[in-house]
C-alpha positions in Angstrom: -0.1 -0.1 -0.1 1.3 3.6 -0.9 -0.5 6.8 -0.5 0.4 9.0 -3.8 -0.8 11.9 -5.8 -2.4 9.6 -7.9 -4.9 8.6 -5.4 -8.4 10.1 -5.3 -10.7 11.1 -2.4 -10.6 13.9 0.4 -7.2 13.0 1.6 -8.0 13.9 5.1 -8.2 11.7 8.2 -9.0 13.0 11.8 -7.1 11.5 14.6 -7.3 12.0 18.3 -4.9 14.2 20.1 -2.6 12.5 22.9 -3.2 15.4 25.4 -7.1 15.1 25.2 -6.9 11.1 25.2 -8.5 11.3 21.8 -11.4 13.6 22.8 -10.0 16.6 20.5 -9.3 16.0 16.9 -6.4 16.8 14.5 -6.7 16.7 10.7 -4.0 15.2 8.9 -4.4 16.6 5.3 -2.9 16.0 1.9 -0.7 13.4 0.2 2.5 14.3 1.9 1.3 14.2 5.6 -1.0 11.1 5.1 1.9 9.2 3.3 4.2 10.0 6.0 1.5 8.9 8.5 1.3 5.5 6.9 5.1 5.2 6.6 5.2 6.0 10.6 2.7 3.5 11.3 4.2 0.8 9.1 7.6 1.2 10.6 5.8 1.1 14.2 4.1 -2.1 13.0 7.4 -3.7 11.9 8.7 -2.9 15.5 5.7 -4.7 16.9 4.2 -1.6 18.6 0.5 -1.2 19.0 0.4 2.5 19.8 2.5 5.3 19.0 2.3 9.2 19.6 3.4 11.3 16.7 4.2 15.1 16.4 2.5 17.1 13.6 6.1 18.2 12.8 7.0 14.6 12.0 4.2 14.3 9.5 4.9 17.8 7.9 8.7 17.5 8.0 10.8 19.5 5.6 11.1 16.8 2.8 14.9 17.7 2.3 15.3 17.1 6.1 13.3 14.1 6.2 15.0 12.1 3.4 18.4 13.3 4.5 17.5 12.2 7.9 16.2 8.6 6.6 19.6 8.2 4.7 21.8 9.2 7.5 19.9 7.0 10.2 18.2 4.5 8.6 18.9 3.7 4.7 22.7 2.8 5.1 21.9 0.5 8.0 19.2 -1.3 5.9 21.7 -1.7 2.9 24.5 -3.0 5.1 25.5 -6.6 4.8 28.5 -8.9 5.9 29.2 -12.6 5.1 29.7 -14.9 7.9 28.1 -17.8 9.7 25.2 -15.7 11.5 23.6 -14.8 8.0 25.0 -17.3 5.6 21.8 -18.9 4.6 20.5 -15.6 3.5 23.6 -14.1 1.7 24.5 -17.1 0.0 21.2 -18.0 -1.4 21.1 -16.7 -5.0 17.8 -16.0 -7.0 20.0 -16.4 -10.0 20.7 -20.0 -9.3 19.1 -21.7 -12.1 20.4 -25.2 -11.3 18.6 -28.4 -9.8 20.4 -27.9 -6.3 20.2 -24.2 -5.6 21.6 -24.7 -2.2 23.7 -21.9 -0.2 27.4 -22.5 -1.4 30.5 -20.6 -0.4 33.8 -20.7 -2.4 37.0 -20.0 -0.5 40.3 -19.1 -1.7 43.2 -21.4 -1.1 45.3 -18.9 0.8 42.6 -18.7 3.3 42.4 -21.9 5.2 41.1 -20.2 8.5 37.9 -19.2 6.6 37.6 -22.9 5.2 37.8 -24.0 8.7 35.5 -21.6 9.9 32.6 -22.3 7.3 33.2 -26.0 7.6 32.5 -25.6 11.1 29.5 -23.4 10.5 28.0 -26.2 8.1 28.4 -28.8 10.7 26.8 -26.6 13.6 24.0 -25.7 11.5 23.1 -28.6 9.3 19.7 -27.2 8.5 21.5 -24.6 6.4 22.6 -27.2 4.0 25.7 -25.1 3.4 28.2 -26.2 0.9 31.8 -25.2 1.4 34.1 -25.5 -1.6 37.7 -24.6 -2.3 38.5 -22.5 -5.2 41.2 -23.4 -7.9 44.7 -22.3 -7.0 45.8 -22.5 -10.6 43.9 -19.4 -11.7 40.3 -18.7 -13.2 40.5 -19.8 -16.7 37.0 -18.9 -18.6 36.2 -22.9 -18.8 36.9 -23.3 -15.0 34.4 -20.5 -14.4 32.1 -22.0 -16.7 32.2 -25.2 -14.9 31.6 -23.8 -11.8 28.2 -22.6 -13.2 26.8 -26.1 -12.3 27.3 -25.3 -8.6 27.2 -21.4 -8.5 28.3 -20.0 -5.0 29.0 -16.8 -3.4 32.8 -15.8 -3.0 34.3 -15.4 0.4 35.2 -11.8 1.4 37.4 -10.3 4.1 36.8 -11.5 7.6 38.2 -10.0 11.0 38.8 -11.5 14.4 36.3 -10.4 17.2 35.6 -11.1 20.8 32.3 -13.3 20.9 32.1 -13.9 24.5 33.5 -11.1 26.6 33.4 -13.1 29.8 36.0 -15.9 28.5 37.6 -13.7 25.9 36.6 -16.2 23.2 37.3 -15.1 19.8 35.9 -16.0 16.3 35.7 -14.6 12.6 33.1 -12.1 11.6 32.7 -10.7 8.2 33.9 -7.4 7.2 30.6 -5.3 6.3 29.8 -3.6 3.0 26.9 -1.6 1.4 24.8 -3.4 -1.2 23.1 -1.4 -4.1 19.5 -2.1 -3.0 17.3 -4.0 -0.7 17.2 -7.3 -2.7 20.9 -7.7 -3.1 23.5 -9.6 -0.9 26.7 -9.2 -2.8 29.4 -6.7 -2.9 29.1 -4.8 -6.2 32.1 -2.8 -7.5 31.1 0.8 -8.8 28.0 0.8 -6.8 30.0 0.6 -3.8 32.3 3.7 -4.6 29.2 5.8 -5.6 27.6 4.6 -2.2 30.9 5.6 -0.4 30.6 9.3 -1.5 27.5 9.3 0.7 28.7 7.4 3.6 31.4 10.0 3.7 29.0 12.7 4.1 27.0 10.9 6.5 30.3 10.2 8.6 30.3 6.5 7.9 34.0 6.3 7.0 34.1 3.2 8.8 31.7 1.4 6.1 33.5 3.0 3.4 36.7 1.8 4.7 35.5 -1.7 5.2 34.4 -1.8 1.5 38.0 -0.9 0.6 39.3 -3.8 2.4 36.9 -6.0 0.8 38.0 -4.8 -2.6 41.8 -5.3 -1.7 40.8 -8.9 -0.4 39.3 -9.4 -4.1 42.1 -8.2 -5.8 44.6 -10.5 -3.5 42.6 -13.6 -4.0 40.5 -13.1 -7.2 42.8 -10.9 -9.4 40.2 -8.1 -9.7 37.6 -6.0 -8.0 34.7 -8.2 -9.2 31.4 -7.1 -10.7 30.1 -8.8 -7.8 31.3 -11.6 -5.4 29.5 -14.6 -7.2 31.3 -17.4 -8.7 30.1 -16.5 -12.1 31.6 -13.1 -12.2 35.2 -14.3 -11.7 36.3 -13.2 -15.2 34.5 -9.7 -15.0 35.2 -6.6 -13.2 33.5 -3.2 -13.3 34.7 0.5 -13.7 37.7 1.1 -11.4 37.5 3.7 -8.7 39.6 2.2 -6.1 42.3 4.9 -5.8 39.6 7.9 -5.3 37.8 6.0 -3.1 40.8 5.2 -0.7 41.9 8.6 -0.9 38.8 10.2 0.2 38.6 7.8 3.2 42.1 8.2 4.0 41.5 12.2 4.2 38.6 11.5 6.8 40.7 9.0 8.8 44.3 10.1 8.6 44.4 11.2 12.3 43.5 7.7 13.1 46.2 5.0 13.8 46.7 2.7 10.9 45.5 5.1 8.2 48.7 5.2 6.2 48.8 1.6 6.4 45.2 1.3 5.2 46.3 3.7 2.3 49.2 1.5 1.6 47.7 -1.5 1.2 44.9 -0.1 -1.2 47.4 1.5 -3.2 49.3 -1.9 -3.5 46.0 -3.3 -4.5 45.4 -0.6 -7.2 48.5 -1.0 -8.8 48.4 -4.8 -8.9 44.8 -4.4 -10.5 46.1 -1.7 -12.8 48.6 -4.0 -14.2 47.1 -7.4 -14.3 43.6 -6.3 -15.3 43.4 -3.2 -17.2 46.7 -3.0 -18.8 47.0 -6.5 -19.9 45.1 -8.4 -22.7 42.6 -8.9 -23.7 41.7 -5.3 -22.1 44.6 -3.5 -23.4 44.5 -2.3 -26.9 48.3 -2.4 -27.8 47.9 0.0 -30.9 46.4 3.0 -29.0 47.6 2.3 -25.8 44.1 2.6 -24.3 42.0 0.2 -22.4 38.6 -1.5 -23.1 35.9 -3.3 -21.3 36.7 -6.9 -22.5 36.3 -9.6 -20.0 36.9 -13.2 -20.8 34.3 -15.8 -20.5 32.7 -18.9 -22.2 29.1 -19.4 -23.3 25.9 -17.7 -22.3 26.1 -15.4 -19.3 25.0 -17.7 -16.4 23.5 -14.9 -14.3 20.6 -14.8 -16.8 18.2 -17.6 -17.5 19.2 -19.0 -21.0 15.4 -18.1 -22.2 16.5 -14.3 -21.8 18.4 -15.0 -25.2 15.8 -17.5 -26.9 15.3 -15.0 -29.6 19.1 -14.9 -30.4 19.7 -18.7 -29.6 16.7 -20.5 -31.1 17.7 -19.9 -35.0 21.3 -21.6 -33.9 19.4 -24.5 -32.2 17.3 -25.0 -35.3 20.7 -24.6 -37.7 22.1 -27.6 -35.6 19.0 -29.7 -35.2 18.8 -29.7 -31.6 16.2 -28.6 -29.1 17.0 -25.4 -27.2 18.4 -26.6 -23.8 20.4 -29.1 -25.9 22.1 -26.6 -28.0 22.5 -24.1 -24.9 24.6 -26.8 -23.3 26.5 -27.9 -26.3 27.4 -24.4 -27.1 28.5 -23.7 -23.5 30.8 -26.8 -23.9 32.3 -25.7 -27.1 30.7 -29.0 -28.7 29.3 -26.7 -31.5 31.2 -23.6 -32.8 29.1 -20.4 -33.5 31.6 -17.4 -34.1 28.8 -15.2 -34.5 27.5 -16.0 -31.0 30.9 -15.9 -29.5 31.3 -12.2 -30.9 27.8 -11.4 -29.6 28.5 -12.7 -26.0 32.0 -11.1 -26.1 30.2 -7.8 -26.5 27.5 -8.5 -24.0 29.9 -9.5 -21.4 31.6 -6.2 -22.0 28.6 -4.2 -21.6 28.1 -5.8 -18.4 31.6 -5.1 -17.1 31.1 -1.5 -18.2 28.3 -1.1 -15.7 26.1 0.6 -18.4 24.1 -2.4 -19.0 22.6 -1.7 -21.3 22.6 1.0 -24.0 22.7 1.4 -27.8 25.9 3.2 -27.4 27.5 -0.2 -26.5 25.3 -2.9 -27.8 27.2 -5.6 -30.1 30.3 -3.2 -30.0 31.4 -2.6 -26.5 34.5 -5.0 -26.4 36.0 -3.1 -29.2 35.6 0.3 -27.7 38.3 2.4 -25.8 35.8 4.4 -23.8 36.3 7.9 -22.5 34.8 6.6 -19.2 37.2 3.7 -18.7 40.3 5.7 -19.8 39.5 8.8 -17.6 39.3 6.3 -14.7 42.6 5.0 -15.6 44.3 8.3 -16.0 42.9 9.1 -12.4 44.5 5.9 -11.1 47.8 7.1 -12.7 47.8 10.6 -11.3 46.5 9.3 -7.9 49.2 6.8 -7.5 51.8 9.2 -8.7 50.9 11.8 -6.3 50.3 9.4 -3.4 53.6 7.7 -3.7 55.2 11.3 -3.8 53.4 12.9 -1.0 52.7 10.2 1.4 55.3 7.4 1.0 58.5 9.8 0.3 58.4 8.7 -3.4 59.3 5.2 -2.4 56.8 2.3 -2.2 58.0 -1.2 -1.9 55.9 -4.0 -3.6 55.7 -7.0 -1.5 55.5 -10.3 -3.3 51.8 -10.9 -2.8 51.1 -7.7 -4.9 53.7 -8.2 -7.7 52.4 -9.1 -11.0 54.1 -9.7 -14.5 57.9 -9.0 -14.1 57.8 -7.2 -11.0 60.3 -8.5 -8.2 59.5 -8.7 -4.4 60.3 -5.4 -2.8 60.9 -3.7 -5.8 60.5 0.0 -5.2 57.8 2.1 -7.1 58.3 5.7 -7.4 56.0 8.5 -8.9 57.9 9.0 -12.1 56.8 6.2 -14.2 53.3 6.9 -13.0 53.6 10.4 -14.2 54.7 9.3 -17.4 52.0 6.8 -17.9 49.3 9.5 -17.4 51.0 11.9 -19.7 51.1 9.2 -22.3 47.2 8.3 -21.6 46.4 12.0 -22.0 48.1 12.0 -25.5 46.3 9.1 -26.5 42.8 10.2 -25.3 43.4 13.7 -27.1 44.4 11.6 -30.2 41.5 9.1 -30.2 38.7 10.2 -28.0 38.6 14.2 -28.3 36.5 15.7 -31.0 37.5 19.2 -31.4 34.5 20.2 -33.6 31.9 18.7 -31.2 33.6 20.0 -28.1 33.6 16.6 -26.4 34.9 13.1 -25.9 33.7 10.2 -27.9 34.5 6.5 -27.5 37.0 5.0 -30.2 36.4 1.8 -32.1 40.0 -0.1 -32.0 38.8 -2.6 -34.6 37.3 -0.2 -37.3 39.8 2.6 -36.1 37.3 5.4 -35.9 35.5 7.4 -33.3 31.8 6.4 -32.7 29.6 9.4 -32.6 27.0 8.5 -30.0 27.0 11.4 -27.5 27.1 10.0 -23.9 27.2 11.9 -20.4 30.5 9.8 -19.9 32.2 12.6 -21.6 32.2 14.5 -18.6 34.3 11.8 -16.7 37.2 13.5 -18.3 36.6 16.6 -16.2 36.1 14.5 -12.9 39.4 12.7 -13.7 41.2 16.0 -14.6 42.3 14.8 -18.1 40.8 17.8 -19.9 42.7 20.9 -20.2 40.8 24.3 -19.2 40.1 24.9 -22.8 38.5 21.5 -23.5 36.4 21.8 -20.1 35.3 25.2 -21.5 34.2 23.6 -24.6 32.7 20.7 -22.9 30.5 23.3 -20.8 29.6 25.4 -23.6 28.9 22.9 -26.4 28.4 19.4 -24.8 26.5 20.4 -21.5 23.5 21.8 -23.3 22.8 18.6 -25.2 22.5 16.6 -21.8 20.9 19.2 -19.6 17.1 18.4 -19.1 14.6 18.8 -16.5 16.1 16.4 -13.8 19.7 17.1 -14.4 21.8 15.2 -17.0 20.3 12.5 -19.3 22.6 9.4 -20.0 22.8 10.2 -24.0 21.2 12.4 -26.2 17.8 11.3 -27.9 19.4 11.9 -31.3 22.1 9.1 -30.7 19.7 6.7 -29.2 17.7 6.8 -32.3 14.0 5.8 -32.9 12.8 3.3 -30.2 9.7 1.0 -30.7 8.5 -2.4 -30.3 11.2 -3.9 -32.5 13.7 -1.6 -30.9 12.8 -0.9 -27.3 14.4 1.5 -25.0 17.7 0.7 -23.1 18.0 1.9 -19.5 21.3 3.7 -20.0 19.9 5.7 -22.9 17.9 8.8 -23.2 15.5 9.7 -21.5 16.9 8.1 -18.3 19.5 9.7 -15.8 21.7 8.0 -13.2 23.3 9.1 -9.9 26.7 8.3 -11.0 26.7 10.4 -14.0 25.3 13.3 -11.9 28.0 13.1 -9.1 30.8 12.6 -11.4 29.5 15.6 -13.6 29.0 17.9 -10.6 32.7 17.0 -9.3 34.4 17.6 -12.6 32.4 20.8 -12.9 33.7 22.3 -9.6 37.1 21.1 -10.2 37.3 23.2 -13.3 35.7 26.2 -11.4 32.2 25.9 -12.9 30.3 26.2 -9.6 27.3 27.6 -10.8 26.9 24.7 -13.4 27.4 22.4 -11.0 24.9 24.1 -8.4 22.4 24.4 -11.1 22.6 20.4 -12.1 22.6 19.4 -8.6 19.4 21.4 -7.8 17.7 19.8 -10.7 18.3 16.4 -9.8 17.8 17.0 -6.2 14.3 18.6 -6.8 13.4 15.8 -9.1 14.2 13.3 -6.3 12.8 15.2 -3.5 9.4 15.7 -5.5 9.1 12.2 -6.3 9.9 11.3 -2.6 7.0 13.9 -1.5 4.5 12.8 -4.2 5.0 8.9 -4.2 5.0 8.0 -0.5 8.8 8.3 0.1 10.0 6.7 -3.1 13.8 6.5 -3.9 14.8 4.4 -6.9 17.9 3.1 -8.8 17.1 5.4 -11.8 14.8 8.1 -13.1 13.3 9.5 -16.4 14.9 12.8 -16.1 12.7 14.5 -18.7 9.4 13.7 -16.7 8.2 16.4 -14.5 5.5 14.5 -12.7 6.3 10.9 -11.9 10.1 10.5 -13.1 10.5 7.3 -11.0 8.3 5.4 -13.4 10.7 3.6 -15.6 9.8 0.6 -17.4 12.8 -0.1 -19.5 14.4 -3.4 -19.5 14.7 -4.3 -15.7 12.2 -2.1 -14.2 13.1 0.2 -11.4 14.7 -1.1 -8.0 13.3 0.5 -5.0 9.7 1.2 -6.1 8.0 -1.9 -5.1 7.6 -1.6 -1.3 4.5 -1.7 1.0 4.0 1.3 3.2 7.4 2.6 3.6 10.6 2.6 1.8 13.0 1.1 4.0 16.6 1.6 2.1 16.2 3.8 -0.8 18.8 2.9 -3.3 22.7 3.1 -2.5 23.7 5.4 -5.3 20.8 7.6 -5.2 20.8 8.0 -1.5 24.7 9.1 -1.9 23.8 11.6 -4.7 21.2 13.2 -2.5 23.4 14.0 0.6 26.4 14.5 -1.7 24.4 17.1 -3.7 23.3 18.9 -0.8 26.9 19.8 0.0 27.1 21.4 -3.5 24.1 23.6 -3.5 24.0 27.1 -1.5 21.6 27.8 1.5 19.0 29.6 -0.7 18.6 26.4 -2.9 18.3 24.0 0.1 15.5 26.2 1.5 13.8 26.3 -2.1 14.1 22.4 -2.5 12.3 22.1 1.0 9.3 23.8 -0.3 9.6 21.6 -3.7 10.4 24.9 -5.7 11.2 23.9 -9.5 14.5 25.3 -10.6 12.9 28.0 -13.2 10.7 29.3 -10.5 13.7 29.4 -8.0 15.7 31.5 -10.6 12.8 33.8 -11.3 12.3 34.3 -7.5 16.1 35.0 -6.7 16.4 37.3 -9.8 13.5 39.5 -8.2 15.2 39.4 -4.8 18.6 40.7 -6.6 16.5 43.3 -8.6 14.5 44.5 -5.9 
């Protein structure tokens, strides 16, 4: 049940006041107050309360204050997970496990025998859970090995810490290091979602949670070779956009007065260096001709996290061609018993789209693995400059690489200095300017490394170059003057232009990372990039538009906070029916956790807008009306 502006009726209810013992009445009026009443009653019911006393101010609370309060005090806690014996039956269960034996299963790296013993004991002590504890191979994660794991998919172990479980005896045991999930239905550590959420966690003074996620990422790089798309066995070959250096440095700035902060930064930097060399600057992701990198994960067969029926339209013609039943062909194709190069090419790009985090978009469809994208190469430029600056300023320009972080030709305890990283950044900037920058358009485009040409799809990822600092002041000015007007709409920045997306219809449905949809990551990176180059006014304007849209939907639709928005819709922007629907909109009574990166964008954006804007947002004043009002004040 939800109370929204789409409901009909008088929208008033009379309630007895506490002081009069119910004799005197108070009218609760309007959608916002009634929906807040419903939310408060639902929460009271959750806690088993039969009776509550509410102040009018709580029901008529400034919506900016209310949403901020919920994010700070409730949403982050509701999105917090950890992996250990106390919750293993919940976090290990996988709704994407299509096998005949979908039992909870956890895979342990060979270098973690203590975790293996721990989970084996949990399985013995809790036989009702039916937990299957498995070792991972110590011979690497070849795509065929990962494919074979699909018959027994499971969650991958994350970092654990030793804690006192019995204060009286001093008994200790392992406990999972916590992390934030994207939305309420998830139980896995996701890669770039976690970075985006960390921006909000730091605003909410939850550096402890953000730090814990970095420790989990370092664990993944040490044991799985990369920050994974998510910690499930079928993601072992796939990463996501890399943000580790910026995430670690932001946290370090918050905790550098604490004991152990420099060691935390050292481990994070070592992990980032290992990931940089072994994942992003190695084949198949590195394009040797341009020196730029691509989303190009390895893999075999049909992506297992989707039911094969998801690809029925694609696979059925090949099943008929090979005179096989559908399921028979899928098995034969996955096991390489039949060879279909066209399908191999399709799924190569499909996996790359998923690794990009932008799944899906016509910008990337059937071509992603061939693209040196502006987003990925901006992020790697940021890695290079972050690593150079940190080695120089924090570690005295000498960082020794321990054996377990060595890759390629590295030798244990070899010393890294800032100079090679400065050179790498300069080299990448030259390549970005040569292949990705378009002077005439005044923006960056992706480059097809196979066809050796820029693609002309206009994407909001062009502003990632400003976030990373790879654009010159002149290029930034062109981006603001020429590119920004193409993407700025009612609710902030749209993911891509309508012209680039093309015509959509029954045979060519909309994709969720295309026009008219907007996403929190694109907003936050653009705001940060604009401020970096001195465009404070533009950053405030875009922040206001996004925050207004989120606030208005929150007020009009029972406190809804969702994964993505139609940033061209003024009334119900949360209603998105493209592809996977919209996470966060399906709740009863009250939204209990929002959505991670939108939560973050809200509290992060409130740090950017000025005091007048915050007050106007609290009264749900559209941006154009706010501008007119402030102009009158100035003229007056």
